[in-house]
Every structure is written in structure tokens, then in C-alpha cells.
N, C-alpha and C positions, 0 to 999 in steps of 0.2 A: 704447703704454706698458701694461705689465701692471698691472692693478689689484689691489694686495695691501696696502692701507693698514693692515691689521691685523697686519702682520708687521714684525719688527724684525731688522735685520742688524747685527751687530757686526763692524767692520773693525779689524784690529790691525796696526800697523806703527810702527816707531820713527822712520821718516822722514816728516816732515810733508808733504812734497811728494807722496809716494806716497799718503798718506791723502787729501789733497785731490783728487788725480787719481781715485782709486778711488771716493770719495764722489760726485764729479761724474758719473762714469760710471753709477753705480747710480741716482742721482737722475734722470738723463736717460731711463733705460729702465724703471725699476721704481718703482711707487708704494708705497714702503716707508719705514719709519723707519730711519735710519742713525745708529748710535752709533760714535764713534771712541775707540780706546784706543791709547796710544803705547808701551805695554810689556805684557809678559806679565802682570805683577802687576796693572796697571790692568784688563786684560781679565778676570782672575779676580774682582776686586772688583766689576766691573760685572755679569758673568754670574751671580755668586752673590748679587747684591743682589735687590731686589724686582722689578725689571723682567724680563720674560720675553724671552729671546733665542731667535730661531728658527734663524738661520744665523750661523756665524762664519767670516769670511774672515781667515786668519791667516798673517802673514809668518813664514817659518822663521828667517831670520837676524836675530836681535835680541840686544842685550847683556843681561847678567845672567840673564835667563830666555828661552831661545830658544823657537821655536814648538813644537818637539817636547815640551819640558818643560811648556809651558803646556797643550798638549793633554792630556798625561798627567795633569796636575792636574785638568783639567776632567772627564776621564772617570772619575775616582774619586769625584766628587761626584754624589750622586743627582739634584740639581736640574739639573745640566748634562751628565750622562753621555750623553744621547740627542741632544744638539744636533749637527747636521751641521757638520763642520769642513772647509773648503776651504783647503788649504795653497797659498801662493804663494812662489816662491823664484827668485832669480837666480843663486845660488851653488851650492846643493845639488842639482845636476842628475843625479848618478850614480844608477844603478838602486837601489843599496843605501839611499840616502837616501829615494827614493820609497817603497821597501818599508817603511822605518821609519815614514814618515808614515802609511801605512795601518795599521801595527801599533799605533800610539798612538791610533788612532781616527779618522783622517782619512777622508773619503769621496771626496775628489779631491785631486790633487797637480798643480798647474799651474805651468809654467815661465815666467819673465819673459824677454822682454817678453810681456805677456799679450795673448792674442787677445781683444779686447773682446767680440765676439759669442759666443765660446766660454764666457767667464765668465758673461755675462748668461744664456745659454741654460741653463747648469748651475744657476745660482741660481733661474731660473724653474722648472726641473724640480723642484727640491727644494721650492719654494713650493707647486707643484701637489700634490706628494705629501703635504705637511703639511696642505694644505687638505682633501684626501681623507680623511686620518686624522682631522682635526678633525670633518669632516662625519659620518664613521662613528661617532666617539665620541659626537657629539650624538644620532645616531639610536639608538645603544645605550642612552644615558642616558635617552632618551625612552621606550624600550621597558621599561627597568628601572623607571622611574617609573610607567608605565602598569600594569605587572605588580604592582608593590608596592601600587598603589591597588586593583587588583582583589583581591589577596590580603587587604588590609585590609578591604575590603567583605565578602568571603566570611567572614572571621573574625568581623566584627560580626554578620553574618546568622546564623552558627552559634551565636555566643554568645547572641543574642536568642532563638533557638529553645531552647537549653539553659536559659536563665533563665526562660522562660515555659512550658515543657512541663509537662504535667499529671502526669508520672511523676517519681519520685525518681531522681536520678542520683548515683552514688558512683563516684569514681575511686580505685582502690587501687594500691599498689605490689605487687611480687611476693610480699611477705610478708603481704599482706592488711591493710596499714595504710592508713587513709583519707588520701588526698592532697588531694582536692577534692570538692565537693558542690554541687548546684544548690539554689536556694531551696526547691523542693518537698521535697527530702530534709531540709533543715533544719526545714521546717514540720512534716513528718510525725514526725520524731524529737524535735522540740522542743529542738534544740540550735542554738547559734550556729555559724557556719562555722568560726571559730577553735577552738571547742571540739571540733568533729568531727575536724578535722585532727589526725592523730597517734594517733587512737583505732584499735583493732583492729576489724575487721569483726565479730568475735565478740562485741564489747561491745554491738552494736546490732542483731544479726541472729541468728535461730535457725531451723533447718529444722523443718518440721512433721513430716515422716516421717524420723525419725532412722535407722531401719533402711535406708531407701533411700539416705540419705546415706552410711551405712557401706559400702554396696555399691559406692559410687564410691571405692574404695581408701581408705576411712577418713575422709577429709575432702573437703568440696566443693572446696577450693582445689587439692588434688592432682588431683581429677577434672577440674577446669577446665583446668589446665595441660596435662593429657594429651589432653583432647578438643578444646580450643580454644574450645568454646562449650557452655553449658548453658542450656536454655530452659524457661520456664514451670514453675519450681520453686515449690511451695506452701510458704510460710514465713511468718515474722513479723518485723517490726521491733520492737525494744525501745526505747521512747521514754525520755526522760530521767527521767520520773516512774514508770517501770516498766511502763507500759501495753504490751500486746502488740497490734500493729496487723497484721491479716492482709494479706499481700501476695502477688502473683504476681511471681516474681523471675527475671530472666535475666542471664547473665554471659558475657562474652567477654574474650579477651585480645588485646593488641597486643604484637608482638615486634620486636626489632631485627634487623639483617641477619644477626647470628650465631645467631638463633633464640631468644635469651634473652627472657624476659618483661619488658616495660617497664611496662605498665599493665594493670590489670584493670578493665573497665568493667561496672558493675552498674546495672541499671535495674529499678525496682520499681513495680508498680501497686498502689495502695491498693484492697484488696478489701472494705473495710468496707461492709456493707449488701448485699453480693452473697451469694446463697444457693448453697452448694456442692451440686452434683448428683452423686450417687453413681453412678459409671459401671457398677457391678455390679448396680444396681437393675434389676428386671424392667420 
């Protein structure tokens, strides 16, 4: 007996004797849960309910809603559209009926009297395929969970570095408006984070060498966008109380796939207490 206790097979036939015979056959050879439905409407109610159906064995010739109509209704529902359907029939044996069975979503079309071994082998095959799919999904889910955990750890690690780094960090949009800042930036500028967000970089920053800034096409922002990175710029932060804090400033940009600027990353080192050395001195 194939061990497949986690699987459920729905058998559908308007003839009670056929249902009994089919259930007995399945119970003898497969360790699965078997649910019976005596009409196409009953089958729809069961399949669309809370229970998960893995395989449907469906008689074609039934009153009110035949097997083809039932299958068509199942295939347009998201919950049931991927369930393998095996058609059974004693009357619709012509090739065009078999073709119709496949067209409405059947995976097999068996003629009565049914070859017991053939039917069991086909159901066993689909069970093995479903088992492999479930196993693959579990492994993929495990990998996704593992990767998500790794990314979360990396994010926490990066956030910890940003929150504790000794330099000020400002994140700007392409227009030079502050989007985010780390605690050191807030401390140096004496602003709360919410106060900094939305301010222009020009409100808290000024270049020391304005002639040098002008040489970079008029503004540092234009120069940055063109060059991609500007390093070691001598400048000053303007604190909330008007104090000028000498800084060594670096800026870089991040772009999207189209090459448009997404963010401008600014890092500033507090140079208070450092003595400037004149590079032109003898």
C-alpha cells in the first residue's frame, strides 16, 4: 500500500454503487483520505470548502451538471484550478469526448470498465508528483526564510553601525533635501531627526572655499551628480543655534537602473580641535 495519508482524493459519481466500489479500491491500495460526492454541485461545494483536495476522480455522465461542466467550474476557481482531474466514463468513449475532457482541464480520461491497476498507478503517479512539488516548495520556503533572516541580520548590523558611527551621516534626495540622518548628525547640528527631515542641505551646510565650489559648475550638488563622488571637502555645519562646526565632508550618489539619482549620501567628520596645515607652507 502506498503511504500517502496526507493526501485527499475526491471521488464524484451519481451512482452509489460506483462510489462504493471506487472507494473500496482506493482504500485497499492507497493510504489516503477519500471523500465522496454524488453530484457535480456537491463536488464544487466540497472542493471550494476549507478542505484541501489533491486529486479528483470525476464521472462524466451525471444529471444536472455533468463531469465536463463540473471540471470547467473547478478550473475557473483559483483554489481548485490546479487540482488534477481524472475522468471516468462508460458512455462517452468517442475521441471527441476524450479531447473535450482534456480541453476542460482533465489530466486523464479512463474508460469503464476501469482497469483497477491502471487507475491506482495513475493516482499513485500524481501523488508522487504532488509530494515532490510539496517537498520543493518546503525547501524553497526554508531557503527564503533563511535568506530573509540573513538580510534582517545584515540590516540590523548596518543600522547599528550607522547609529553608532562617529561621523555624521545625512541622506538627501536628488534636490538636496534631507531624508534621513544618524544620531551623530543630529548631535552635531543640535536638531531632532524630525526637524532635520525636509530641510535643505543648504540650511545646515556651507563650503569653506566658495571659489572652489563655484568651479564645480556653480554648486556642489551639480558637481556631485556629474562626478558621482566628492571627497574631503572642507566645509562647515550650521547648527540650530547658528554655530559653525568645521567638518571634512564627503558626498556620493546612488542611482537607479535608468541612471537617475535616487539618494545622495553625505558623511561629515567633526574637525573641531584639529589644526589645519597649510599645504603651501615651506
